[in-house]
C-alpha positions as CSV (number, residue, x, y, z in Angstrom):
1,X,-0.1,0.3,0.1
2,X,2.8,2.4,1.0
3,X,4.5,1.7,-2.1
4,X,1.4,2.3,-4.6
5,X,0.8,6.0,-2.7
6,X,4.4,6.7,-3.0
7,X,4.0,6.0,-6.6
8,X,1.0,8.2,-7.2
9,X,2.6,10.7,-4.9
10,X,5.7,10.5,-7.5
11,X,3.3,10.7,-10.5
12,X,1.5,13.5,-9.2
13,X,4.7,15.8,-8.9
14,X,5.7,14.7,-12.1
15,X,2.4,16.1,-13.7
16,X,2.5,19.1,-11.3
17,X,6.3,19.9,-12.3
18,X,5.0,19.5,-16.4
19,X,1.9,21.9,-15.9
20,X,4.4,24.3,-14.5
21,X,7.0,24.0,-17.0
22,X,4.3,24.4,-19.5
23,X,3.0,27.7,-18.3
24,X,6.4,28.9,-17.7
25,X,7.4,28.3,-21.0
26,X,3.7,29.7,-22.7
27,X,4.7,33.0,-20.3
28,X,8.3,33.2,-21.8
29,X,7.0,33.3,-24.8
30,X,3.9,36.0,-23.9
31,X,6.2,38.3,-22.1
32,X,9.2,38.1,-25.4
33,X,6.2,39.5,-27.6
34,X,5.8,36.1,-29.5
35,X,2.3,36.4,-29.9
36,X,1.4,34.0,-32.4
37,X,3.2,31.5,-31.0
38,X,2.1,31.7,-27.6
39,X,-1.6,31.5,-28.9
40,X,-0.9,28.6,-31.2
41,X,0.8,27.0,-28.1
42,X,-2.0,27.6,-25.7
43,X,-4.3,26.7,-27.8
44,X,-2.3,23.2,-28.0
45,X,-2.4,23.0,-23.9
46,X,-5.7,23.3,-23.4
47,X,-6.8,20.6,-25.5
48,X,-5.3,18.5,-22.5
49,X,-6.2,21.1,-19.7
50,X,-9.2,22.9,-21.0
51,X,-10.0,24.5,-17.3
52,X,-6.5,25.8,-17.0
53,X,-6.5,29.0,-15.9
54,X,-3.1,30.5,-16.6
55,X,-3.0,29.3,-20.1
56,X,-6.5,31.2,-20.5
57,X,-5.6,34.3,-19.4
58,X,-2.3,34.7,-21.1
59,X,-4.3,33.5,-24.1
60,X,-7.0,36.1,-23.8
61,X,-4.1,38.6,-23.2
62,X,-2.3,37.5,-26.6
63,X,-5.2,38.0,-28.4
64,X,-6.0,40.9,-27.3
65,X,-2.8,42.6,-28.0
66,X,-3.1,40.8,-31.7
67,X,-6.5,43.1,-32.4
68,X,-8.6,39.4,-32.0
69,X,-11.2,41.2,-29.1
70,X,-14.3,39.4,-29.2
71,X,-12.1,36.0,-29.3
72,X,-9.8,37.1,-26.2
73,X,-13.3,37.8,-23.9
74,X,-14.4,34.3,-23.2
75,X,-10.8,33.2,-22.1
76,X,-10.4,36.5,-20.3
77,X,-13.8,36.4,-18.4
78,X,-13.0,33.1,-17.6
79,X,-10.3,34.2,-15.6
80,X,-12.1,37.0,-14.4
81,X,-15.2,34.1,-12.9
82,X,-12.3,31.5,-11.3
83,X,-10.1,33.7,-9.6
84,X,-9.8,36.4,-7.1
85,X,-6.5,37.6,-7.4
86,X,-3.9,39.3,-9.9
87,X,-5.3,37.2,-12.7
88,X,-8.9,38.8,-12.4
89,X,-7.2,42.1,-12.0
90,X,-5.2,41.7,-15.3
91,X,-8.4,39.5,-16.9
92,X,-10.8,43.0,-15.9
93,X,-8.1,44.9,-17.7
94,X,-7.8,43.0,-20.6
95,X,-11.3,43.5,-20.8
96,X,-11.7,46.6,-21.0
97,X,-9.2,46.9,-23.9
98,X,-11.4,44.3,-25.7
99,X,-14.8,46.0,-24.9
100,X,-13.2,49.6,-25.6
101,X,-12.2,48.7,-29.4
102,X,-15.7,47.1,-29.8
103,X,-16.9,50.5,-28.7
104,X,-18.9,49.2,-25.8
105,X,-17.4,52.0,-23.4
106,X,-20.2,50.5,-20.9
107,X,-18.8,47.2,-20.2
108,X,-15.0,48.9,-20.5
109,X,-15.6,51.6,-17.6
110,X,-17.1,48.8,-15.6
111,X,-14.2,46.3,-15.9
112,X,-11.8,48.9,-15.0
113,X,-14.4,50.3,-12.0
114,X,-14.5,46.4,-11.1
115,X,-10.4,46.0,-11.2
116,X,-9.9,49.3,-9.3
117,X,-12.1,48.0,-6.5
118,X,-10.4,44.6,-6.6
119,X,-7.2,46.3,-6.1
120,X,-5.8,43.2,-6.0
121,X,-1.5,44.7,-7.4
122,X,-0.1,47.4,-7.0
123,X,0.7,47.5,-10.7
124,X,-3.2,46.0,-11.9
125,X,-4.9,49.2,-10.0
126,X,-2.4,51.6,-10.8
127,X,-2.4,50.3,-14.6
128,X,-6.5,50.5,-14.6
129,X,-6.6,53.8,-13.1
130,X,-4.6,54.8,-15.9
131,X,-6.6,53.6,-18.5
132,X,-9.7,55.1,-17.2
133,X,-7.9,58.3,-17.5
134,X,-6.8,57.4,-20.8
135,X,-9.9,56.2,-22.0
136,X,-12.0,59.0,-20.8
137,X,-13.7,57.7,-18.1
138,X,-12.4,59.3,-15.4
139,X,-15.0,61.8,-13.2
140,X,-13.1,64.6,-14.7
141,X,-14.2,63.8,-18.3
142,X,-18.3,63.6,-17.5
143,X,-19.0,67.1,-18.6
144,X,-16.9,67.4,-21.5
145,X,-18.9,67.4,-24.8
146,X,-18.9,64.6,-27.1
147,X,-19.1,65.0,-30.8
148,X,-19.3,61.6,-33.2
149,X,-18.3,62.0,-37.0
150,X,-17.7,59.3,-39.9
151,X,-14.0,58.5,-38.3
152,X,-13.9,60.0,-34.8
153,X,-15.5,60.5,-31.8
154,X,-14.5,64.2,-30.9
155,X,-14.9,64.9,-27.0
156,X,-14.1,68.4,-25.8
157,X,-13.1,70.2,-22.9
158,X,-14.0,73.5,-23.2
159,X,-15.2,74.1,-27.0
160,X,-18.8,75.3,-28.6
161,X,-20.6,75.3,-31.3
162,X,-19.8,77.1,-33.8
163,X,-16.2,76.1,-32.8
164,X,-16.8,72.4,-32.8
165,X,-18.1,72.7,-36.0
166,X,-15.0,73.9,-37.4
167,X,-12.5,71.7,-35.6
168,X,-14.3,68.4,-36.6
169,X,-15.0,69.6,-40.1
170,X,-11.0,70.4,-40.6
171,X,-10.5,66.8,-38.7
172,X,-12.4,65.0,-41.1
173,X,-10.8,66.6,-44.3
174,X,-7.6,66.0,-42.8
175,X,-8.7,62.1,-42.4
176,X,-9.4,61.6,-45.7
177,X,-6.1,63.6,-47.6
178,X,-3.8,61.4,-44.7
179,X,-5.7,58.2,-45.6
180,X,-5.5,58.6,-49.0
181,X,-1.9,58.2,-48.7
182,X,-1.5,55.1,-46.0
183,X,-5.4,53.0,-46.8
184,X,-5.2,51.7,-43.8
185,X,-8.7,50.6,-41.9
186,X,-8.7,51.2,-38.2
187,X,-10.5,49.0,-35.9
188,X,-12.8,51.7,-34.5
189,X,-13.1,55.7,-34.9
190,X,-10.8,57.7,-33.5
191,X,-11.1,58.9,-29.8
192,X,-10.0,62.0,-30.6
193,X,-9.7,64.3,-26.7
194,X,-9.7,68.2,-27.7
195,X,-7.8,69.7,-23.5
196,X,-8.3,73.4,-23.6
197,X,-6.0,73.4,-20.4
198,X,-2.8,71.8,-20.5
199,X,-2.0,72.3,-16.9
200,X,-5.3,70.0,-16.5
201,X,-3.7,67.4,-18.8
202,X,-1.1,67.0,-16.7
203,X,-3.1,66.5,-13.6
204,X,-5.0,63.7,-14.7
205,X,-3.1,61.8,-17.4
206,X,0.5,62.5,-16.1
207,X,1.9,63.5,-18.7
208,X,2.4,66.7,-21.7
209,X,0.1,66.9,-24.7
210,X,-0.3,65.9,-27.2
211,X,0.5,62.4,-28.1
212,X,-1.5,59.1,-29.5
213,X,-2.1,55.6,-28.0
214,X,-2.6,54.2,-32.0
215,X,-3.2,50.5,-30.3
216,X,-6.1,52.1,-28.7
217,X,-7.1,54.8,-31.9
218,X,-6.6,57.6,-29.2
219,X,-5.2,61.1,-29.3
220,X,-5.0,63.5,-26.6
221,X,-4.2,66.9,-28.0
222,X,-4.2,70.5,-27.2
223,X,-7.0,72.3,-29.5
224,X,-4.2,74.9,-31.5
225,X,-1.9,71.8,-32.2
226,X,-1.1,71.0,-35.5
227,X,-4.1,69.3,-37.3
228,X,-2.7,65.8,-38.4
229,X,0.1,65.0,-36.4
230,X,-1.4,62.6,-33.8
231,X,-4.0,61.4,-36.7
232,X,-1.1,60.3,-38.6
233,X,0.3,58.2,-35.6
234,X,-3.0,56.2,-35.1
235,X,-3.8,56.4,-39.1
236,X,-0.6,55.1,-40.5
237,X,-0.6,52.4,-37.3
238,X,-2.9,50.5,-39.4
239,X,-1.8,50.9,-43.1
240,X,0.4,47.5,-42.8
241,X,1.7,45.3,-40.5
242,X,4.4,46.5,-38.5
243,X,7.1,45.3,-37.4
244,X,10.1,47.8,-36.4
245,X,9.1,51.6,-35.5
246,X,11.7,53.5,-35.0
247,X,11.2,57.6,-33.8
248,X,13.0,58.9,-36.5
249,X,11.1,57.6,-39.2
250,X,7.3,57.6,-37.0
251,X,7.5,60.9,-35.8
252,X,9.0,61.8,-39.1
253,X,6.1,60.5,-40.7
254,X,3.4,62.0,-38.2
255,X,5.4,66.0,-39.2
256,X,5.3,65.1,-42.6
257,X,1.4,64.7,-43.0
258,X,0.9,66.9,-40.0
259,X,-0.7,69.6,-42.7
260,X,1.1,72.8,-41.1
261,X,2.9,74.9,-43.3
262,X,6.3,74.8,-41.3
263,X,9.5,75.5,-43.3
264,X,11.2,72.7,-41.6
265,X,14.2,73.7,-43.8
266,X,14.7,76.3,-42.1
267,X,14.3,75.6,-38.8
268,X,17.2,72.5,-39.4
269,X,19.5,74.8,-41.2
270,X,18.8,77.7,-38.5
271,X,19.7,74.6,-35.7
272,X,23.0,73.6,-37.0
273,X,23.8,77.6,-37.7
274,X,23.1,77.9,-34.2
275,X,24.6,74.8,-32.9
276,X,27.4,75.2,-35.2
277,X,27.0,71.5,-35.4
278,X,26.7,69.2,-38.3
279,X,24.4,66.5,-39.6
280,X,24.7,62.8,-39.9
281,X,21.2,61.1,-40.5
282,X,22.7,57.8,-39.9
283,X,24.1,58.5,-36.9
284,X,20.3,60.4,-35.7
285,X,18.2,57.7,-37.3
286,X,20.2,54.8,-35.2
287,X,20.8,56.9,-32.0
288,X,17.5,58.5,-31.5
289,X,16.9,58.7,-28.0
290,X,20.3,60.8,-28.2
291,X,19.0,63.9,-29.9
292,X,16.2,67.0,-28.7
293,X,12.8,66.9,-30.0
294,X,13.8,70.8,-31.6
295,X,15.7,69.1,-34.2
296,X,14.2,65.4,-34.5
297,X,10.8,66.6,-35.0
298,X,11.6,68.7,-38.3
299,X,14.7,67.2,-39.6
300,X,12.9,63.8,-40.0
301,X,10.2,65.0,-41.4
302,X,11.8,66.8,-43.5
303,X,13.6,63.8,-44.5
304,X,10.6,61.4,-45.2
305,X,8.9,64.1,-47.3
306,X,11.6,64.2,-49.6
307,X,12.1,60.4,-49.3
308,X,8.6,60.0,-50.5
309,X,9.1,62.6,-53.0
310,X,12.6,60.7,-54.2
311,X,11.2,56.9,-54.6
312,X,7.1,57.4,-54.1
313,X,4.3,56.2,-52.2
314,X,4.9,52.3,-53.0
315,X,8.2,52.3,-52.2
316,X,7.9,54.5,-48.8
317,X,4.9,52.1,-47.4
318,X,6.9,48.9,-48.1
319,X,9.7,50.0,-46.2
320,X,7.4,51.4,-43.5
321,X,6.5,48.2,-42.5
322,X,10.6,48.0,-40.8
323,X,11.1,51.3,-40.4
324,X,15.3,50.9,-39.5
325,X,18.3,52.2,-41.2
326,X,19.2,48.5,-42.3
327,X,16.0,48.0,-44.2
328,X,15.5,51.1,-46.0
329,X,19.3,49.9,-47.6
330,X,16.9,46.6,-48.7
331,X,14.5,48.0,-49.8
332,X,15.7,51.8,-51.5
333,X,18.8,49.9,-52.6
334,X,22.2,51.1,-53.3
335,X,21.5,54.6,-54.2
336,X,20.1,55.2,-51.0
337,X,23.5,56.0,-49.5
338,X,23.8,58.6,-52.4
339,X,20.4,59.6,-51.5
340,X,21.0,60.5,-48.1
341,X,24.4,62.3,-48.8
342,X,23.0,64.5,-51.2
343,X,20.1,65.3,-47.9
344,X,22.9,66.2,-45.6
345,X,24.7,68.3,-48.2
346,X,21.4,70.2,-48.5
347,X,21.1,71.2,-44.8
348,X,24.7,71.3,-43.8
349,X,25.6,73.9,-46.7
């Protein structure tokens, strides 16, 4: 009898260890960003263990992050219904994202409020508070006016008709022009938050205006900022499967399509003259975090504009999927070196 019990305990230990190794393997795939592989593996593991909470939570999160919101909901809801710890908290957080992207704002807000009330961990609770502000569920937004158009849901802090009509009409025209280039299909309308006070935005959002969260189709902007910059971040994000972004190209693209009349060449030349420096595109591109926005933005915007002018839309969109310097060499070929040299001569002289 004792021998049989020992064997049984050994078998249980092996089973638990095997499950633990599988869970760790799945977690590692997810945290390393290998979402498609994580989804495939989770589906496979669930065949033999269909009630595994860990598998379902990882699957729900990975499906959410790959834009499969309807598919993600049952797996996330399972975690919410069968746990009362950090797993439930993150299940609620990701459910809020799914519902938000499906424009079910009531369920999204309810999920976040439940996560905050649960207060399972500091990270999950803080994340829910951040989502609540980002999504416009914070009490501060309750008095804002919401105007829905063909491609946007505008949220106005302190703007009334006829200014709102002028504002929305201009942004719809900009959307048509910008997306005429990118031909993107967005998962939902852009939530466009128009702030009257930068100080209020800092208090509520804990950061400066303006910015976009392209994956959520969200823009938070000061009312007087450029028409197209943040909008371009959202639209261009859905033009294709983008494997790698760089600040130099991503911000340069937003500046290029901001629909302002800024003389970027003059700004770049003035900066070079004032700082007595020569600009090397490769160095700025590959070490972008070391450079101030005051030069990075106009320089990158000018570079992207001339890149499109020189090689055309189709080449640019092909390159845009992987915005690294190395991929630019592959897409544009050997003459790309000459293009950069000519561009540097233009701005540095």
